[in-house]
N, C-alpha and C positions, 0 to 999 in steps of 0.2 A: 178535808186535809189532802185530798186527792188534786183537788183544783191548785191549790198552793204548791204541792210538789211538781204539778206539770208546768205552772208558771215559772218557778225558779230551774226547772231543768231545761226549758226551753232559753230562758235568759242566760243562764251558765253556757249552754251550748252555742249561742249565737256569740258570746263573749269570747270563747275559748276557741271556737272556728275563726273568728276574727284575728285574734292575737297568733294563733298557730298559721294560719294563713299568711299574714304579714311576714312572720319570721321565716317561714319556708321560702317565699316568693322573694323576698329583697336580700341584697348581697349584705354580709356583716357591716362593711363601710357604711351603707346607706341607713341601717339600723341604728348606727353607734349614736349619733347626736340625739336621738329620741329615747335610746335603751343603752346607757351608759355601761349596764352590767355586761355587756356582750365584749367589751374590749378585752378582758383576760380570757375570754372563751374561745376555744377553737370553732370555726365556722361548722365542723362537723356536728359538734355537740350542740351549735344552736338549732341546727336543721332538726336533731334527733328530738329537742325539746319541742319543736312545732310539731313534728309528727305525733308526739305524743297528746300534745295538747287537740290537735285534730282527733285522733282516735277516740279520745276521751269524750271529746263533745258529742261525736257521732254515738258512743256508748250511753251517754247520757238520755237518749232521746230513742234511739232505733229499737231496741231490744224491748223496751217497755210498750212502744207503739206499736210493733209487730206481734208481741206476745211469745216471741221466740228467745229462749234464754233470758228470761226476765232478770235473773241473778247478775247479769252483765251489767246492768243499769246502777247498782250500788257499789258494785266493785268499782266502775268508772268514776262514781262520784269519790270514792276513797283515794284511787290512783291520783285523781286531780286534786284533791285536798294535801296529798303527799307532796306533789308539784308545788302547791300553793305556800305549803310549810316550808319548802326550800326557797322559794321566791322571798317569802318574809325575812328568812335568816340572811339571805344574800343582800336585800336592801336595807337591813338593820346594820349589817357590817359595814355597807358601803355609805352611811349615814344619808340613805335617801329616803323619801317617802315610802311607807309600808302598810299604811291603813288600808289601801284599796286591794292588796293581796291579802290581807287579813279578813276583810269583808268577804272575799270569793272563797277563802278556805272556811269560813264559819258556812255558807251558804252550800258549798259540796258536802260538808260534814251532816247538815240537816237533811240534803236529799239522800245521802246515804243512808242516816238513821230512818227516814220515813219509809224509804224503799226496801230494806231489809227485813 
């Protein structure tokens, strides 16, 4: 089970680093064609979400890898699950595809459950 958890942690970390990095480095206007949900959201809130995703991604791997404050890994997974629950709601309300966000939500919950 440890290997499965590590694989999930690394895959999720890469995905959230990529998503967060994109939102952090690109202006809202450039994100809008691919991420329609950013239209009504203040640019500062998009950057805040990006920072949350990046910190969550680091929290999925670094504490468990270093052995320092290991409890932060499942807490990061829970935090990212909350972010993904919000993402599912936003996409459902906007009548956009939401299955990918649901899969990420479930994977975050699995990591949290295994690591707690």
